N, C-alpha and C positions, 0 to 999 in steps of 0.2 A: 540633720544630717550627721553630727555628730553620734548620735545613739545610734543610726543606722551604722554606721563606721566600727562602733565599738559589739554591733550584733555581729557584723561579717567577720571582725577579730576573732569572736568567740567560737567562730566555727571553722577557725584556721587553725592550722597543727603547729603553730608557734614555734617552727623549728629556726627563723630566720636563715635559713640557708641561702638567700640570695638568688637560688637559681630561676625564679621569676623577674627577673630584673632590678627588683626592690632589696634595699637593704636589709629590712625588716616587714614582717607579717603586717606590721600596724600603717606600712606606708602603702601596702596594697591593698588593704582594708579600706584604707581613705580613699582612694582612686575607686575601687570598686562600688563603695556607694554613690558613685555618681555614674560610672560605666562599668555594671555588672559583669559585663564579657571578659574583664581583664581577669577574673575567678579564673579561667580557663588555664591560666600562666602556671597555677600552683600544681604540680604536679603531684602534690600528696592530698588535693582536695577531696576525696572520698575517705582518709584516714579521719581517726577521732581525734577530738582536743587534748592537748595533755594532759588534762585533767581527767580523761577516760582510758588513755596509754601511750605510750610513745612510738609506739609504731603500727603500722596498718595491723587491722585487726585477724587475728586467726580464729574461724569457727569450723563449725561442722561442717561447715560446706565446701572445703580444700578440695579444688579441681584437681591438685597434684599434675598442673600443666602449666609451664611458664607463660611470658608475654605471644611467645611464637608459637604456643602450642605444644611443647616437646613435655615430655615427662620426667618426673622427678622420683627419688624414694623418701626424702625428707627435707624438714626445712630446718636450718642454721641459724639460730638465735645468739646475740653476746651473753657473757657472763652479765650477772645483775649488778656485780660490783665494779665493771667498766663502764667507761664512758661511752663505748662505742663497738663494733666491731674487733675483734683483736686480730691482728695480723703482724706475721714474722716477714722481714722481706729483706733484700739485698739490692741497693744502688748497681746497676751496671760498673760506674765507677766507685768500687768500695774506698778509695783512696778520700773520696768527698766525706765521709762520716770523719774521719779527723781532721780534714782540710777546714770543714765547718764546725769542728768542735761540738757535733751532737750530744746531748747528754739529756737524761730524764727530763720532762716537761715540757720539752721544745715543740713547735708547732712545725711541721714539714710538709710539704706537698710534690707530687709527683704524679708519673701516669705507669700504669702496671705495663710491661713489655712482655710479648713473647703471648700472652694468654688470651687475647683480642679486646682488650676491654677499651672502650674509646673514652673513658671517662677518667679525669684528674680528680687524684685522691688527696685527700688532707688528713693529715693525722697526727695524734699528741703521743710522743715518744712516754712509754709506762716502763720501762726497763731500762738501766744503763747500757749503751751500745756494746756489742762485742766487737771489739776493734781486731780481733785475730782473724775472726772469718766475715768480718762486714757487715754483720747482721743488725737490722734494728727492730724492734719489738713496739707495735705502736697501738694505738685504737684509732678507728676512721671516725672524725668529726664533721661537721657541716662546713663547707667552703668558707663561710663567713668568717671562719677562727682565721684564717690566713691571712686575712686582708690588713691587719695591723702589724702582725708580728711573725708569719709565714715564712719560710726559707725554702728554696727550690732544691730537690735532690734528682731532679732530670726524672729518666727512666730507671725502674727498677724490676728486680724479679720477684716474686712470690713465692716464697717458702713454704708457708703453712698459715691455716689457719684454725685458730683455738675458738671453739664456742659449744653450745648447748643445744640437743635435741629434744624435743617435746612432740614432738609430732613427726612420727614416721610411719611408712605403711608395712615396711619389713625390719625383720633383726639385722642388727648392723655387727659386723665383724671386722677385724683388725686385718689389715690386709689387702680388702676387697674396694675395689672403685665404686664409688656411687656418683651418681647425679643426685645434685641438693639445691635448694633455693636459699640463698642467702637473704635473711628477712629485711635487710634495708637496702637489697639491690636497686639501685635508681632504674635501670630497666630491666627488671624484675626477669632477669634471665637466668637459667639454669647453670650451675658450675659443675665441674666432676674434680673428685679428686681421690686419693685413697686414705682410709683412716690407719695413722699409723698408730694412735694411742686410745683406749675407751675405758671408762669408768662409770658406771652407773650407781646414781644415787638418790634413790626413791623413784620418782617418776621423771627425774631427768636424766639423761646420759651425757657427761662432757667427753668431746672428742678434739681429736687433733689430725687434720687433714693436710695432705703433702700431694705435690706433682697435681698441682691446682691448674686447670683449664676451663675458659668459658666455651660451651659446645652446646 
């Protein structure tokens, strides 16, 4: 039975995100060795293992449609040096930044307001907060990170996304609003945003998107 659980564990993504109801992928694999149907709880089940890739694979079979069949123009990926997708956010109550003494390296969690996202996000602060404007730059990580040391910031507004574009079906231009799919979006739902900065480096394009909306 242990061999079977180990085999199942190797097929799991290794995110230890907790969204299946277990703290770790190993716990899910142990139960799946007895009851295979519980593997349906893993929303990343069709993704490759960590040894193969960190996220769901991008292939030549990109459909350019999100989970609801809506079209988008490009896929937004995280910077290779970041632990997750990079966002700049502002809590609806900016005073909480100073009240909580938020600093670089802190783990925070909250839910985006106004954009229509029902998912609570957990992030690690990657830059010292802007106490003047109440802005935080963080990278989204799995919810497991918040279990021991996370602090809640409540609702927040998304100011910008920063990331890489390697797959696009049209030329990108500053000042235009696009539909795009964040590569790690749990809902596989298209977002929209206006490109406010753009820099091409080889086969990659680094972009900054503002005016974020899920639509």
